[in-house]
C-alpha positions in Angstrom: 21.5 -105.2 -49.6 23.5 -102.1 -50.8 22.4 -98.4 -50.4 19.1 -97.6 -52.0 19.4 -95.1 -54.8 17.5 -94.6 -58.1 18.5 -91.6 -60.3 18.4 -92.9 -63.9 19.5 -90.7 -66.8 16.1 -89.4 -67.8 15.8 -87.9 -64.2 19.1 -86.1 -64.5 17.9 -84.6 -67.8 14.6 -83.7 -66.2 16.3 -82.0 -63.3 18.5 -79.9 -65.7 15.3 -78.9 -67.5 13.6 -77.9 -64.3 16.6 -75.8 -63.4 16.0 -73.8 -66.6 12.1 -73.7 -66.4 11.7 -72.8 -62.8 13.2 -69.4 -63.3 10.3 -68.4 -65.5 7.3 -69.7 -63.5 5.1 -67.8 -61.1 4.3 -70.5 -58.6 5.5 -74.0 -57.7 3.2 -76.7 -56.5 5.5 -79.3 -54.8 3.6 -82.5 -54.7 4.5 -84.9 -51.9 2.9 -88.2 -51.1 1.0 -87.5 -47.9 2.2 -90.7 -46.3 5.9 -89.6 -46.6 5.8 -85.8 -46.2 9.3 -85.6 -44.8 11.0 -88.6 -46.5 9.9 -87.2 -49.9 11.8 -83.9 -49.5 14.3 -83.5 -52.3 17.0 -81.2 -50.9 18.4 -80.5 -54.4 14.9 -79.5 -55.6 14.3 -77.3 -52.5 17.3 -75.2 -53.5 15.7 -74.4 -56.8 12.5 -73.2 -55.1 13.9 -70.5 -52.9 12.2 -67.1 -53.5 9.3 -68.7 -55.4 5.7 -68.8 -54.5 5.5 -72.3 -53.1 2.8 -74.6 -51.9 3.5 -78.0 -50.6 0.6 -80.3 -51.8 0.1 -83.4 -49.5 -1.4 -85.5 -52.2 -3.2 -88.8 -51.6 -4.3 -87.3 -48.4 -7.2 -89.7 -48.1 -4.7 -92.5 -47.4 -3.7 -91.1 -44.0 -5.9 -90.2 -41.0 -7.1 -86.6 -40.2 -4.9 -86.4 -37.2 -1.8 -87.4 -39.4 -2.8 -84.8 -42.0 -3.1 -82.1 -39.3 0.3 -83.1 -37.8 2.1 -83.1 -41.1 0.7 -79.6 -42.0 1.6 -78.3 -38.6 5.2 -79.6 -38.9 5.6 -78.1 -42.4 4.2 -74.8 -41.3 6.8 -74.7 -38.6 9.3 -74.9 -41.4 7.8 -71.8 -43.0 5.9 -73.7 -45.7 2.3 -73.4 -46.9 0.9 -77.0 -47.0 -2.5 -78.1 -48.3 -3.9 -81.6 -48.4 -5.3 -82.9 -51.7 -6.7 -86.1 -53.2 -7.7 -86.7 -56.9 -10.6 -88.7 -55.5 -11.9 -85.7 -53.4 -13.1 -82.9 -55.5 -13.4 -80.6 -52.5 -9.7 -80.8 -51.8 -8.6 -80.0 -55.3 -11.2 -77.1 -55.5 -9.6 -75.6 -52.3 -6.1 -76.1 -53.7 -7.1 -74.5 -57.0 -8.7 -71.6 -55.2 -5.6 -71.0 -53.1 -3.2 -71.2 -56.0 -5.1 -69.2 -58.5 -6.1 -66.7 -55.8 -2.5 -66.1 -54.9 -1.5 -65.5 -58.6 -4.5 -63.3 -59.2 -3.7 -61.1 -56.2 0.0 -60.8 -57.2 -0.2 -60.9 -61.0 -3.7 -59.6 -61.8 -2.6 -57.8 -64.9 -0.4 -60.7 -66.2 -1.1 -61.8 -69.8 0.1 -65.3 -68.8 1.0 -67.0 -65.5 2.5 -70.4 -65.0 2.4 -72.9 -62.1 4.9 -75.7 -62.1 4.1 -79.1 -60.6 7.2 -80.9 -59.2 7.7 -83.9 -57.1 8.9 -87.5 -56.7 7.8 -90.2 -59.2 4.5 -91.7 -58.5 3.4 -88.9 -56.2 0.2 -88.4 -58.2 1.1 -85.2 -60.1 -0.7 -86.2 -63.4 -3.8 -87.4 -61.5 -3.8 -84.2 -59.6 -3.6 -82.1 -62.8 -6.6 -83.9 -64.2 -8.5 -83.3 -60.9 -7.6 -79.6 -61.0 -8.9 -79.3 -64.5 -12.1 -81.0 -63.4 -12.4 -78.5 -60.6 -11.8 -75.6 -63.0 -14.6 -76.8 -65.2 -17.0 -77.4 -62.3 -16.3 -73.9 -61.1 -17.1 -72.5 -64.5 -13.6 -71.3 -65.1 -13.2 -73.4 -68.2 -15.5 -74.9 -70.8 -15.5 -78.7 -71.2 -13.4 -78.5 -74.4 -10.7 -76.4 -72.6 -10.8 -78.4 -69.5 -10.4 -81.8 -71.1 -8.7 -80.9 -74.4 -5.6 -82.7 -73.2 -5.3 -84.9 -70.0 -2.1 -85.7 -68.3 -0.8 -89.2 -68.7 -1.6 -91.2 -65.6 -0.1 -94.5 -64.4 1.1 -96.4 -61.3 4.6 -96.9 -62.6 7.2 -94.4 -61.4 8.7 -92.4 -64.1 5.7 -92.7 -66.5 5.6 -89.0 -67.5 8.8 -88.4 -69.4 8.3 -84.9 -70.9 7.2 -81.6 -69.6 3.5 -80.8 -70.6 1.3 -77.8 -70.1 -2.4 -77.7 -69.1 -4.7 -74.7 -68.7 -6.6 -74.5 -65.4 -7.9 -70.8 -65.5 -9.0 -68.4 -68.2 -8.9 -64.9 -66.5 -5.9 -64.4 -66.3 -4.8 -67.3 -68.3 -3.0 -69.7 -66.0 -1.3 -72.8 -67.1 0.2 -75.7 -65.0 3.3 -77.4 -66.3 3.4 -81.1 -65.3 7.0 -82.4 -65.1 8.5 -85.9 -64.8 8.9 -87.2 -61.3 12.5 -86.5 -60.1 14.1 -88.6 -57.3 16.8 -87.1 -55.1 20.2 -88.0 -56.5 21.1 -89.6 -53.2 18.6 -91.2 -50.8 19.8 -90.1 -47.3 19.3 -93.5 -45.5 18.0 -97.0 -46.1 15.1 -96.3 -43.9 14.0 -93.4 -46.1 14.7 -95.6 -49.1 12.3 -98.3 -47.9 9.6 -95.7 -47.1 9.9 -94.3 -50.7 9.8 -97.8 -52.2 6.8 -98.8 -50.1 4.9 -95.7 -51.2 5.9 -96.5 -54.8 8.2 -93.6 -55.5 11.1 -96.0 -56.3 10.6 -98.8 -58.8 10.0 -102.1 -57.1 12.7 -103.8 -59.1 15.4 -101.4 -57.6 14.8 -102.6 -54.0 13.0 -105.9 -54.7 9.3 -106.7 -54.0 10.3 -109.2 -51.2 12.5 -106.6 -49.4 9.7 -104.0 -49.5 7.2 -106.5 -48.2 9.5 -107.4 -45.3 9.8 -103.8 -44.4 6.0 -103.4 -44.5 5.6 -106.4 -42.2 8.3 -105.2 -39.8 6.4 -101.9 -39.6 3.1 -103.4 -38.8 4.8 -105.8 -36.3 6.7 -103.3 -34.3 5.6 -99.7 -34.9 2.7 -98.8 -32.4 1.3 -96.3 -34.9 1.1 -98.8 -37.7 -0.1 -101.6 -35.5 -3.0 -99.3 -34.5 -3.7 -98.4 -38.1 -4.0 -102.1 -39.1 -6.2 -102.8 -36.1 -8.5 -99.9 -37.0 -8.7 -101.1 -40.6 -9.8 -104.6 -39.3 -12.8 -103.2 -37.4 -16.3 -104.3 -38.7 -17.7 -101.8 -41.1 -14.5 -99.9 -41.6 -14.5 -98.2 -45.0 -11.1 -97.3 -46.4 -11.1 -93.8 -47.9 -9.2 -93.9 -51.2 -9.3 -97.7 -51.4 -10.1 -99.3 -54.7 -13.3 -100.6 -53.2 -14.8 -97.1 -52.8 -13.7 -95.7 -56.2 -16.2 -94.7 -58.8 -16.8 -97.1 -61.7 -17.5 -100.2 -59.5 -20.9 -101.7 -59.5 -22.3 -103.1 -56.2 -21.3 -106.7 -56.8 -17.7 -105.7 -57.9 -17.4 -103.4 -54.9 -18.3 -106.1 -52.5 -15.9 -108.5 -54.0 -13.1 -105.9 -53.8 -14.0 -105.2 -50.2 -13.9 -108.9 -49.4 -10.4 -109.2 -51.0 -9.2 -106.1 -49.1 -10.4 -107.6 -45.8 -8.7 -110.9 -46.5 -5.4 -109.0 -47.3 -5.6 -107.1 -44.0 -6.2 -110.3 -42.2 -3.3 -112.0 -43.9 -1.0 -109.1 -43.1 -2.1 -109.1 -39.5 -1.5 -112.8 -39.2 2.0 -112.9 -40.5 2.9 -109.8 -38.4 1.6 -111.6 -35.3 3.7 -114.6 -36.3 6.9 -112.5 -36.3 7.3 -112.0 -40.0 8.4 -114.2 -42.9 11.4 -115.8 -41.2 9.2 -118.7 -40.0 8.3 -121.3 -42.7 4.8 -121.7 -41.4 4.1 -117.9 -41.6 5.5 -117.6 -45.1 3.6 -120.7 -46.3 0.3 -119.4 -44.8 0.8 -115.9 -46.3 1.4 -117.6 -49.7 -1.7 -119.6 -49.5 -3.8 -116.6 -48.6 -2.4 -114.3 -51.3 -2.9 -117.1 -53.8 -6.6 -117.1 -53.0 -6.7 -113.3 -53.2 -4.9 -113.2 -56.5 -7.8 -115.1 -58.2 -9.3 -112.8 -60.9 -6.7 -110.1 -60.0 -3.4 -111.4 -61.5 -1.9 -114.6 -62.9 -0.7 -116.9 -60.2 2.0 -119.6 -60.5 2.0 -121.6 -57.3 5.3 -122.8 -55.9 6.1 -125.9 -54.0 5.2 -125.3 -50.4 7.7 -127.9 -49.3 10.5 -125.7 -50.6 9.9 -123.2 -47.8 12.1 -123.3 -44.7 13.2 -120.9 -42.1 16.3 -119.8 -44.0 14.6 -119.5 -47.4 11.0 -118.2 -47.0 10.2 -117.0 -50.4 6.9 -115.9 -52.0 6.1 -115.6 -55.7 6.8 -112.0 -56.9 3.2 -111.7 -58.0 2.0 -112.3 -54.4 4.3 -109.7 -53.1 3.2 -107.3 -55.8 -0.4 -107.9 -54.9 0.2 -106.9 -51.3 2.2 -103.8 -52.3 -0.5 -102.7 -54.7 -3.1 -103.1 -51.9 -1.0 -101.0 -49.5 -0.5 -98.2 -52.1 -4.2 -98.1 -53.0 -5.2 -97.8 -49.3 -6.8 -101.2 -49.0 -4.7 -102.1 -46.0 -5.4 -99.0 -43.9 -4.3 -95.5 -43.4 -0.5 -95.3 -42.7 1.6 -92.3 -42.0 5.1 -93.6 -42.7 7.0 -90.5 -41.3 7.1 -89.5 -37.7 5.1 -86.2 -37.7 3.1 -86.6 -34.5 
């Protein structure tokens, strides 16, 4: 395939708006997906942040191991950056982030009538979810009343580019501090295909730009050949292993639903391990086996349109797009294990 790039018109407009807005803000929270803390660097964006109070937020930190978090933070610190882990599913992490950001502003701008923090980052890095978590932390800390904290929530969704306009949300009362949530902005030029595939696998680039099959093949190549990812998949297959951040551990699931979700996650991990051990999707038998297992897993999850298994051969091993998407959704939710896609250790 050709070089991976995704910089549609609305992102160009958003970047131009950022160029104007950033001059008037007091702090920038640069949100990066914790699984791609280096690949998600937007060099053009970094140029705008020079001279600004700047915290790199390693969001979705529950989707990587503790050692990977520590290694990523250490590497960013060596670059002269303050980095903090965060997860919208972990109130403690967002509380610590809020305390650090607000404390910094309160120390430097105690007499300010109004201070503004700007959230920036790639699409689907979890900025809007993080804002809602920060507002919940502000309410829990007694900084804001319920009406203020939840008067307006950020739009949240799994599709890159969902937030299309800059919106402001209050997170502190004394002094008044607002956070501006901005649309996700991709770098105008992805530096390499490897970085492009990492961005796509994490969900920063729309699946249709790269193709679900191509992204799944990249995932399988990683868990087949990268020792770090092989170890992550093996760890996730251990009995009793509970995936932090996985859909099976999120609130809102009753016991029966949680058990069903955990069973589906175990089956997906087993299917991924089997096709990786078989050498990927090039072999007809491996592709057919993965199709069958994903077909079972898709029941009660998404519509499934089974294809003719006899149509599979070594030169044309195709899976239904819905099956590929199911596997990618599971990876992005943490159901397949904890994977640090960048080399930080």
